[in-house]
C-alpha positions as a LaTeX table, in Angstrom:
\begin{tabular}{lrrr}
\hline
Residue & $x$ (\AA) & $y$ (\AA) & $z$ (\AA) \\
\hline
Met1 & 14.45 & 11.67 & $-21.12$ \\
Ala2 & 12.99 & 13.81 & $-18.61$ \\
Lys3 & 9.60 & 15.49 & $-19.45$ \\
Asn4 & 8.35 & 18.87 & $-17.77$ \\
Ile5 & 4.90 & 18.89 & $-16.26$ \\
Thr6 & 2.78 & 21.72 & $-15.09$ \\
Leu7 & 1.12 & 21.77 & $-11.51$ \\
Ala8 & $-1.23$ & 23.88 & $-10.02$ \\
Ile9 & $-0.33$ & 24.63 & $-6.30$ \\
Asp10 & $-1.53$ & 26.93 & $-3.67$ \\
Glu11 & 0.92 & 29.80 & $-3.40$ \\
Asp12 & 0.90 & 29.41 & 0.40 \\
Leu13 & 1.99 & 25.86 & 0.11 \\
Leu14 & 4.49 & 26.45 & $-2.53$ \\
Asp15 & 6.19 & 29.07 & $-0.31$ \\
Lys16 & 6.36 & 26.46 & 2.53 \\
Val17 & 7.61 & 23.85 & 0.19 \\
Arg18 & 10.28 & 26.13 & $-1.26$ \\
Val19 & 11.55 & 26.73 & 2.42 \\
Leu20 & 11.48 & 23.08 & 2.99 \\
Ala21 & 13.42 & 22.26 & 0.09 \\
Ala22 & 15.98 & 25.03 & 0.86 \\
Met23 & 16.38 & 23.60 & 4.38 \\
Arg24 & 16.93 & 20.05 & 2.79 \\
Arg25 & 19.48 & 21.67 & 0.23 \\
Thr26 & 17.44 & 20.46 & $-2.78$ \\
Ser27 & 14.79 & 21.75 & $-5.09$ \\
Val28 & 11.03 & 21.51 & $-5.29$ \\
Asn29 & 11.26 & 19.65 & $-8.55$ \\
Glu30 & 13.56 & 17.01 & $-6.85$ \\
Met31 & 11.33 & 16.52 & $-3.89$ \\
Val32 & 8.23 & 16.16 & $-6.20$ \\
Arg33 & 10.21 & 13.77 & $-8.43$ \\
Thr34 & 11.39 & 11.63 & $-5.30$ \\
Tyr35 & 8.04 & 11.36 & $-3.81$ \\
Leu36 & 6.45 & 10.22 & $-7.13$ \\
Gln37 & 9.18 & 7.72 & $-7.61$ \\
Arg38 & 8.65 & 6.36 & $-3.98$ \\
Leu39 & 4.93 & 6.31 & $-4.73$ \\
Val40 & 5.43 & 4.08 & $-7.93$ \\
Glu41 & 8.05 & 1.92 & $-6.17$ \\
Gln42 & 5.43 & 1.13 & $-3.23$ \\
Glu43 & 2.77 & 0.27 & $-5.75$ \\
Gln44 & 5.03 & $-2.15$ & $-7.66$ \\
Glu45 & 6.12 & $-3.69$ & $-4.38$ \\
Arg46 & 2.51 & $-4.17$ & $-3.36$ \\
Asp47 & 1.55 & $-5.69$ & $-6.65$ \\
Glu48 & 4.65 & $-8.25$ & $-6.44$ \\
Val49 & 3.57 & $-9.34$ & $-2.92$ \\
Thr50 & 0.01 & $-9.57$ & $-3.91$ \\
Glu51 & 1.01 & $-11.69$ & $-7.01$ \\
Glu52 & 3.21 & $-13.89$ & $-4.88$ \\
Leu53 & 0.49 & $-14.52$ & $-2.20$ \\
Leu54 & $-2.08$ & $-15.40$ & $-5.15$ \\
Lys55 & 0.64 & $-17.76$ & $-6.36$ \\
Leu56 & 1.20 & $-19.41$ & $-3.12$ \\
Ser57 & $-2.61$ & $-19.66$ & $-2.72$ \\
Arg58 & $-3.03$ & $-21.24$ & $-6.05$ \\
Glu59 & $-0.03$ & $-23.86$ & $-5.50$ \\
Ser60 & $-0.88$ & $-24.61$ & $-1.87$ \\
Arg61 & $-1.82$ & $-28.21$ & $-0.99$ \\
Ala62 & $-3.01$ & $-27.38$ & 2.31 \\
Gly63 & $-6.89$ & $-27.67$ & 3.17 \\
Met64 & $-9.07$ & $-27.57$ & 6.23 \\
Gly65 & $-9.80$ & $-31.33$ & 6.30 \\
Ala66 & $-13.20$ & $-32.51$ & 6.86 \\
Trp67 & $-14.00$ & $-29.80$ & 9.35 \\
Arg68 & $-16.44$ & $-26.94$ & 8.33 \\
Pro69 & $-18.21$ & $-24.37$ & 10.48 \\
Ser70 & $-21.86$ & $-25.09$ & 10.77 \\
Arg71 & $-24.30$ & $-22.14$ & 9.77 \\
Glu72 & $-25.32$ & $-21.81$ & 13.56 \\
Asp73 & $-21.60$ & $-21.43$ & 14.41 \\
Thr74 & $-20.83$ & $-18.88$ & 11.54 \\
Tyr75 & $-23.79$ & $-16.64$ & 12.47 \\
Ser76 & $-24.18$ & $-17.05$ & 16.13 \\
Gly77 & $-22.46$ & $-13.55$ & 17.01 \\
Glu78 & $-20.03$ & $-15.12$ & 19.26 \\
Pro79 & $-16.34$ & $-14.42$ & 18.83 \\
Arg80 & $-14.99$ & $-16.86$ & 16.35 \\
Phe81 & $-11.41$ & $-17.33$ & 17.47 \\
Asp82 & $-12.51$ & $-18.03$ & 21.08 \\
Arg83 & $-13.75$ & $-21.42$ & 20.02 \\
Trp84 & $-10.10$ & $-22.68$ & 19.62 \\
Arg85 & $-8.73$ & $-21.80$ & 22.84 \\
\hline
\end{tabular}
């Protein structure tokens, strides 16, 4: 069931949005609804990707082996990835 909401918006911006909506043959209401739906979908997708990455990291059997950077290497100020070239 759709619910009504009230938005406070600058009059000049509303005029521009109305023109844009008319050019797209839609309504301001539909534009706002579509924008909010996309926003929610993007957040859900981000959450799903984050959860999948966390799951992969928890289940990973990979490791660094015996190698560990020394304190001097870590804080030397040298570019870190140049050491493996």
